[in-house]
ZAMARGU-4260 file (C-alpha; in steps of 0.2 Angstrom, whole numbers, plus 5000, padded with zeros to 4 digits):
<rodrens>
0) 4916/4964/5218 | 4916/4945/5218 | 4902/4933/5222 | 4911/4929/5238 | 4911/4947/5243
5) 4892/4947/5241 | 4890/4931/5249 | 4899/4937/5265 | 4885/4949/5269 | 4872/4936/5269
10) 4864/4931/5286 | 4861/4912/5281 | 4875/4902/5275 | 4867/4885/5271 | 4850/4877/5266
15) 4845/4873/5284 | 4846/4891/5290 | 4836/4896/5274 | 4823/4883/5279 | 4821/4891/5296
20) 4820/4909/5289 | 4807/4904/5276 | 4799/4891/5288 | 4800/4878/5274 | 4804/4859/5275
25) 4823/4857/5271 | 4819/4843/5259 | 4808/4854/5249 | 4823/4867/5247 | 4834/4853/5242
30) 4821/4847/5229 | 4819/4865/5222 | 4837/4868/5221 | 4839/4852/5211 | 4825/4857/5199
35) 4833/4874/5195 | 4851/4867/5194 | 4858/4870/5177 | 4845/4885/5174 | 4856/4898/5182
40) 4874/4901/5177 | 4887/4908/5188 | 4891/4926/5181 | 4909/4924/5182 | 4913/4906/5177
45) 4897/4902/5167 | 4896/4884/5176 | 4879/4878/5182 | 4876/4882/5201 | 4875/4867/5212
50) 4860/4865/5224 | 4871/4871/5239 | 4878/4886/5230 | 4860/4891/5223 | 4854/4890/5241
55) 4869/4900/5248 | 4869/4913/5235 | 4851/4915/5230 | 4840/4911/5245 | 4852/4917/5259
60) 4849/4934/5252 | 4833/4935/5263 | 4835/4946/5278 | 4830/4936/5293 | 4824/4951/5301
65) 4812/4956/5288 | 4794/4960/5294 | 4784/4951/5281 | 4785/4941/5265 | 4786/4956/5253
70) 4801/4963/5263 | 4809/4946/5260 | 4805/4947/5241 | 4812/4965/5240 | 4828/4958/5249
75) 4830/4944/5237 | 4827/4956/5222 | 4842/4967/5229 | 4853/4952/5231 | 4849/4947/5213
80) 4852/4964/5207 | 4869/4965/5216 | 4874/4949/5207 | 4870/4955/5190 | 4878/4973/5194
85) 4894/4964/5199 | 4896/4959/5181 | 4897/4977/5175 | 4912/4988/5175 | 4905/4998/5191
90) 4918/4999/5205 | 4916/4990/5222 | 4913/5007/5231 | 4899/5011/5219 | 4891/4994/5221
95) 4892/4996/5240 | 4883/5012/5239 | 4869/5004/5231 | 4865/4993/5246 | 4859/5009/5255
100) 4844/5011/5244 | 4828/5007/5253 | 4820/4997/5238 | 4825/4986/5224 | 4819/4998/5211
105) 4828/5012/5218 | 4844/5002/5218 | 4841/4998/5199 | 4837/5015/5194 | 4852/5022/5204
110) 4863/5009/5195 | 4857/5013/5178 | 4858/5032/5181 | 4876/5030/5188 | 4881/5020/5172
115) 4875/5033/5160 | 4882/5047/5170 | 4899/5039/5170 | 4897/5037/5151 | 4894/5055/5149
120) 4908/5060/5159 | 4919/5049/5148 | 4912/5058/5132 | 4904/5043/5125 | 4893/5046/5110
125) 4874/5042/5108 | 4877/5025/5101 | 4888/5020/5116 | 4875/5028/5129 | 4862/5018/5121
130) 4872/5002/5123 | 4874/5006/5141 | 4855/5007/5143 | 4852/4991/5134 | 4865/4982/5144
135) 4858/4989/5160 | 4841/4983/5155 | 4847/4966/5152 | 4855/4965/5169 | 4840/4971/5180
140) 4827/4960/5169 | 4838/4945/5173 | 4838/4949/5191 | 4819/4951/5192 | 4817/4935/5181
145) 4828/4925/5193 | 4819/4931/5208 | 4802/4925/5201 | 4809/4908/5196 | 4817/4905/5213
150) 4801/4909/5222 | 4791/4899/5211 | 4802/4883/5213 | 4800/4886/5232 | 4781/4887/5231
155) 4782/4905/5238 | 4777/4915/5222 | 4759/4919/5226 | 4748/4933/5218 | 4754/4946/5230
160) 4772/4942/5227 | 4769/4942/5208 | 4761/4959/5209 | 4775/4966/5220 | 4788/4960/5207
165) 4778/4966/5192 | 4775/4983/5200 | 4793/4985/5205 | 4800/4980/5187 | 4787/4992/5179
170) 4794/5007/5189 | 4812/5002/5183 | 4805/5000/5165 | 4797/5017/5166 | 4812/5026/5173
175) 4824/5018/5160 | 4812/5022/5145 | 4810/5040/5151 | 4829/5042/5154 | 4833/5035/5137
180) 4821/5048/5129 | 4827/5062/5140 | 4846/5058/5135 | 4841/5057/5116 | 4832/5074/5117
185) 4847/5081/5126 | 4859/5075/5113 | 4849/5083/5099 | 4844/5099/5108 | 4847/5114/5097
190) 4856/5102/5085 | 4844/5093/5074 | 4846/5105/5059 | 4844/5100/5041 | 4848/5111/5026
195) 4844/5108/5008 | 4847/5119/4992 | 4845/5115/4974 | 4849/5127/4959 | 4844/5122/4941
200) 4850/5132/4926 | 4843/5130/4909 | 4852/5131/4893 | 4844/5148/4890 | 4851/5155/4906
205) 4835/5154/4917 | 4838/5148/4935 | 4826/5140/4948 | 4832/5139/4966 | 4824/5129/4980
210) 4830/5131/4999 | 4824/5122/5013 | 4830/5121/5031 | 4823/5114/5047 | 4828/5113/5066
215) 4823/5105/5081 | 4826/5111/5098 | 4820/5109/5116 | 4810/5121/5126 | 4818/5121/5143
220) 4806/5122/5158 | 4820/5123/5171 | 4816/5106/5179 | 4828/5092/5180 | 4824/5075/5175
225) 4815/5064/5187 | 4812/5045/5188 | 4794/5047/5182 | 4800/5051/5165 | 4795/5069/5163
230) 4804/5078/5149 | 4804/5095/5140 | 4794/5100/5125 | 4801/5098/5107 | 4800/5113/5095
235) 4801/5111/5077 | 4803/5125/5064 | 4807/5125/5045 | 4809/5137/5031 | 4805/5135/5012
240) 4809/5146/4998 | 4806/5144/4979 | 4814/5157/4967 | 4813/5158/4948 | 4824/5170/4938
245) 4819/5170/4920 | 4804/5164/4910 | 4803/5145/4909 | 4796/5136/4893 | 4785/5121/4894
250) 4799/5109/4889 | 4810/5117/4902 | 4797/5116/4916 | 4795/5098/4911 | 4814/5094/4912
255) 4815/5103/4929 | 4801/5093/4936 | 4810/5076/4932 | 4825/5083/4942 | 4815/5088/4956
260) 4808/5071/4958 | 4824/5062/4958 | 4832/5075/4970 | 4817/5073/4982 | 4820/5054/4983
265) 4839/5058/4985 | 4836/5070/5000 | 4825/5059/5009 | 4837/5044/5008 | 4851/5056/5013
270) 4843/5063/5028 | 4836/5046/5034 | 4853/5038/5032 | 4863/5051/5043 | 4849/5054/5055
275) 4859/5046/5069 | 4877/5045/5074 | 4879/5027/5070 | 4874/5029/5051 | 4889/5041/5050
280) 4899/5025/5048 | 4892/5018/5031 | 4893/5000/5028 | 4892/5001/5010 | 4888/5014/4996
285) 4871/5021/5002 | 4857/5029/4993 | 4862/5045/5001 | 4878/5045/4989 | 4868/5041/4973
290) 4870/5049/4956 | 4852/5045/4952 | 4848/5064/4952 | 4856/5063/4935 | 4844/5051/4928
295) 4833/5059/4915 | 4844/5075/4913 | 4838/5083/4897 | 4854/5091/4891 | 4844/5100/4877
300) 4835/5110/4890 | 4846/5110/4906 | 4864/5117/4908 | 4867/5112/4926 | 4862/5106/4943
305) 4869/5111/4960 | 4864/5102/4976 | 4869/5105/4994 | 4863/5095/5008 | 4868/5095/5027
310) 4864/5089/5044 | 4871/5094/5060 | 4870/5085/5077 | 4877/5090/5095 | 4878/5109/5093
315) 4886/5107/5076 | 4901/5096/5081 | 4893/5081/5073 | 4889/5085/5055 | 4888/5078/5038
320) 4886/5089/5022 | 4887/5084/5004 | 4888/5096/4989 | 4884/5090/4971 | 4887/5099/4955
325) 4883/5094/4938 | 4886/5105/4922 | 4883/5102/4904 | 4892/5114/4892 | 4886/5114/4874
330) 4900/5125/4867 | 4914/5114/4874 | 4904/5098/4873 | 4909/5093/4890 | 4900/5088/4906
335) 4906/5089/4924 | 4901/5081/4940 | 4909/5085/4956 | 4905/5080/4974 | 4912/5085/4991
340) 4907/5077/5007 | 4913/5081/5024 | 4908/5070/5039 | 4911/5070/5057 | 4926/5060/5062
345) 4931/5055/5045 | 4942/5062/5031 | 4933/5074/5019 | 4931/5066/5002 | 4930/5076/4986
350) 4931/5071/4968 | 4929/5079/4951 | 4925/5071/4934 | 4924/5079/4917 | 4920/5069/4901
355) 4916/5073/4884 | 4898/5073/4879 | 4901/5059/4865 | 4906/5042/4869 | 4900/5024/4868
360) 4898/5009/4880 | 4914/4999/4883 | 4912/4987/4898 | 4930/4980/4897 | 4938/4997/4896
365) 4927/5004/4910 | 4932/4989/4921 | 4950/4994/4920 | 4947/5012/4927 | 4937/5004/4941
370) 4951/4992/4945 | 4962/5007/4948 | 4951/5012/4962 | 4950/4995/4969 | 4969/4994/4968
375) 4972/5010/4977 | 4959/5005/4991 | 4969/4989/4994 | 4985/4999/4996 | 4978/5011/5008
380) 4967/4998/5017 | 4981/4986/5020 | 4969/4972/5023 | 4963/4979/5040 | 4944/4983/5041
385) 4939/4998/5052 | 4925/5010/5052 | 4936/5023/5043 | 4940/5010/5029 | 4921/5007/5027
390) 4918/5026/5025 | 4932/5026/5012 | 4925/5011/5003 | 4908/5019/5002 | 4915/5035/4995
395) 4926/5025/4982 | 4909/5016/4977 | 4901/5033/4975 | 4916/5039/4963 | 4915/5023/4953
400) 4896/5025/4952 | 4898/5043/4946 | 4911/5038/4933 | 4900/5025/4926 | 4885/5037/4926
405) 4895/5050/4917 | 4899/5037/4903 | 4881/5032/4902 | 4876/5050/4900 | 4889/5052/4886
410) 4882/5037/4877 | 4864/5042/4879 | 4868/5060/4872 | 4877/5052/4858 | 4862/5042/4854
415) 4850/5057/4855 | 4862/5069/4845 | 4865/5057/4830 | 4871/5070/4818 | 4882/5078/4830
420) 4889/5062/4835 | 4893/5056/4817 | 4912/5060/4820 | 4912/5049/4835 | 4902/5035/4827
425) 4910/5034/4810 | 4928/5039/4817 | 4933/5034/4834 | 4921/5020/4836 | 4926/5013/4819
430) 4945/5013/4823 | 4942/5006/4840 | 4932/4991/4834 | 4944/4987/4820 | 4959/4988/4832
435) 4951/4978/4846 | 4945/4965/4833 | 4963/4963/4827 | 4970/4961/4844 | 4957/4948/4850
440) 4955/4937/4835 | 4970/4937/4823 | 4981/4923/4828 | 4996/4932/4821 | 4996/4945/4834
445) 5007/4943/4849 | 5002/4952/4866 | 5015/4963/4875 | 5023/4957/4891 | 5017/4969/4903
450) 5021/4969/4922 | 5012/4959/4934 | 5003/4974/4943 | 4999/4983/4927 | 4980/4987/4925
455) 4978/4994/4907 | 4976/4981/4894 | 4979/4981/4875 | 4965/4989/4865 | 4956/5005/4861
460) 4943/5013/4872 | 4926/5018/4865 | 4922/5027/4881 | 4920/5046/4881 | 4937/5055/4885
465) 4938/5061/4903 | 4949/5068/4917 | 4945/5064/4935 | 4952/5065/4952 | 4947/5057/4969
470) 4954/5063/4985 | 4951/5058/5003 | 4961/5064/5018 | 4977/5075/5020 | 4994/5071/5014
475) 5005/5063/5027 | 4990/5057/5036 | 4985/5038/5038 | 4971/5034/5026 | 4976/5047/5013
480) 4971/5043/4995 | 4974/5054/4980 | 4970/5046/4962 | 4969/5054/4946 | 4964/5046/4929
485) 4963/5052/4912 | 4959/5047/4894 | 4963/5057/4878 | 4960/5053/4860 | 4964/5062/4844
490) 4960/5058/4826 | 4970/5062/4810 | 4964/5060/4792 | 4975/5062/4777 | 4978/5055/4760
495) 4966/5041/4762 | 4972/5036/4779 | 4963/5037/4795 | 4973/5037/4811 | 4969/5038/4830
500) 4981/5040/4845 | 4973/5036/4862 | 4982/5039/4879 | 4976/5032/4895 | 4984/5035/4912
505) 4982/5035/4931 | 4992/5042/4945 | 4989/5036/4963 | 4996/5041/4980 | 4991/5033/4996
510) 4997/5032/5014 | 4992/5018/5026 | 4997/5015/5044 | 4998/4999/5055 | 4997/5007/5072
515) 5010/5018/5080 | 5024/5008/5074 | 5024/5013/5055 | 5017/5017/5039 | 5017/5013/5021
520) 5018/5026/5007 | 5014/5021/4990 | 5015/5030/4973 | 5010/5022/4957 | 5008/5027/4939
525) 5004/5019/4923 | 5004/5026/4905 | 4997/5017/4890 | 4997/5024/4872 | 4990/5016/4856
530) 4991/5023/4839 | 4982/5015/4824 | 4981/5018/4805 | 4966/5012/4795 | 4967/5010/4776
535) 4951/5005/4767 | 4943/4998/4782 | 4958/4988/4788 | 4971/4990/4801 | 4988/4993/4793
540) 4998/4999/4807 | 4997/4998/4827 | 5009/5004/4839 | 5007/5002/4858 | 5017/5007/4873
545) 5014/5003/4891 | 5025/5011/4906 | 5021/5008/4924 | 5030/5014/4940 | 5028/5009/4958
550) 5036/5015/4974 | 5033/5008/4992 | 5041/5017/5006 | 5039/5007/5022 | 5043/5014/5039
555) 5044/5003/5054 | 5048/5009/5072 | 5055/4997/5084 | 5058/4999/5103 | 5073/5008/5110
560) 5075/5020/5095 | 5077/5007/5082 | 5070/5012/5065 | 5069/5001/5049 | 5065/5008/5032
565) 5062/4999/5016 | 5061/5008/4999 | 5055/4996/4984 | 5055/5005/4967 | 5049/4995/4952
570) 5047/5000/4934 | 5041/4990/4919 | 5040/4995/4901 | 5032/4985/4886 | 5030/4990/4868
575) 5023/4983/4852 | 5025/4989/4834 | 5015/4981/4820 | 5014/4983/4801 | 5002/4974/4789
580) 5004/4976/4771 | 4992/4965/4763 | 4999/4947/4766 | 5015/4953/4774 | 5015/4956/4793
585) 5029/4961/4804 | 5028/4964/4823 | 5042/4969/4835 | 5039/4967/4854 | 5051/4973/4868
590) 5049/4973/4887 | 5060/4977/4902 | 5057/4976/4921 | 5068/4983/4935 | 5066/4982/4954
595) 5077/4991/4966 | 5076/4988/4985 | 5085/4999/4997 | 5085/4993/5016 | 5091/5003/5030
600) 5091/5000/5050 | 5095/5015/5060 | 5097/5019/5079 | 5094/5038/5081 | 5103/5045/5066
605) 5116/5032/5064 | 5114/5019/5051 | 5119/5002/5057 | 5113/4992/5042 | 5111/4997/5024
610) 5109/4986/5009 | 5104/4988/4991 | 5097/4975/4979 | 5093/4977/4961 | 5084/4964/4949
615) 5083/4968/4930 | 5077/4959/4915 | 5074/4963/4897 | 5068/4955/4880 | 5065/4958/4862
620) 5056/4948/4849 | 5054/4951/4830 | 5041/4942/4820 | 5038/4941/4801 | 5023/4933/4793
625) 5024/4932/4774 | 5037/4930/4760 | 5049/4944/4758 | 5058/4935/4744 | 5046/4941/4732
630) 5050/4959/4735 | 5069/4956/4731 | 5064/4945/4715 | 5050/4956/4709 | 5054/4974/4705
635) 5036/4978/4703 | 5030/4971/4719 | 5045/4980/4728 | 5039/4997/4721 | 5021/4993/4727
640) 5025/4987/4744 | 5040/4998/4749 | 5031/5015/4745 | 5015/5010/4754 | 5025/5005/4770
645) 5034/5021/4769 | 5018/5031/4768 | 5011/5022/4783 | 5026/5025/4793 | 5027/5044/4788
650) 5008/5045/4793 | 5011/5036/4809 | 5022/5050/4814 | 5008/5063/4812 | 4995/5053/4822
</rodrens>
């Protein structure tokens, strides 16, 4: 309904008629209109109301047949409410129906109720219904404020009129507050359910289990909601159990208490963060997804922690449940952390991380593994922000935090178990330090020419070996992510040589969509392998290999059955082989890059355009630093260098 539609029902059409109805000097009306000009904005074009328009729209709303001033005030209120309601999405018929309400507050309450009922019929969630209530409140408060201001400018706002307007607005306030509370209770009826279960296992096999559950429901009294705000009674119930299987020592009890404290804070943060629907859409990694429960984990006393938490809303339709598991295995010297989370409206997320219990700090290498996740998120996100993307980003943050925490735990365990970690400290870490120092400081060393999108850089990792996987969504579904990462290190010692081989890899599969017209499926993988040989505290051989692949399958749907597909396959490989015999240095580097683009346009099953493009490049470089002539001129030196080089090459085959 437009302002003109509302204006057509007014009995007065100009300031003179209004003056006659109100028995006010016309000059005073014009003066009042001029004073308020610019303070009131037309609901549709946001332009200041002129004195004449203000008089026609606002003051002409008074009913000439009203029996007294309060009826006139109520009539003005109703017209102001109609102006505000016309901004809403209510239909013309619904607005016309509101005219039959006897009082302004009845009109306002009816308007609010109809808006919320319409939202319920459309299946809107709690957040959307709350927004409807908030917008309705803004509308009627503006109407009451405008009415008071108009009467005040005209000198007609006396104590009686002020009291009338205040009482009327109070009744609407009470109604909307009561309705909001009632709606919230109805949404959560029989559905505010929480569950929590924690199981701790000691190294000796004793277990401690804590279970907690709570539920909130409404005791129905058979009465429907009325405008005075009456509502039903809330009933709360909870159950708590504590079980111990075995005999706990003092040290075990102390270690368990530390975990209890961490888990208690985690549970509080979790339940508060998902207590309402809106928080099911996280803005970032929240405390509810924290791995702080592992802080202070005593691996000498404890073998594992299992934690499950859940919260349901809306008869179990809106829910969130998360399951943690952390296990420390002394016999295999491995630790495992896994998490699974299912959230209403979002793809389920789960990941699993297994690491060795020995490892060191290595920020540079850790950053490479974290970059793998950032790159995969970029592939699936496609630069488009949405609530789903925020959920995925928060879940990936959780994975990255967990991976970092696991490496920290390995480092801490290595510090505590000094004797047991001797092999790592004096073996792996020594080779890694010497190799990385050579790569970063020796000016004779030339880096490999790796591909533009490659993540793994040259050098040995001091982090604990691990195997991990992150997964969100289902295959062939937009927003699908499946990433696996791995690091494996082996040591070989023979005839005075110390050798180490380290393999790093990742595989990533993602699927992103850009509306109903297409999708992008991306598959990526990268392998990096380094082998180093140490002799008398120095690097004498270093071989490196980096291989990366990427495939982007782009599908686009165009009108009238036209489809476009573009498959981009790229591969790159780089290698470096270095030998160092005292003052003689040799290094051989190679690289190759290949990109293949297959482009098709089809109508139905008929291919109307097909093109293939291929780009390739390769290169090789050999470098020698040192004087080889002395090997040919001096038989003694030749016998000294050649056998040593042969020994190193033979040993490298065993690494």
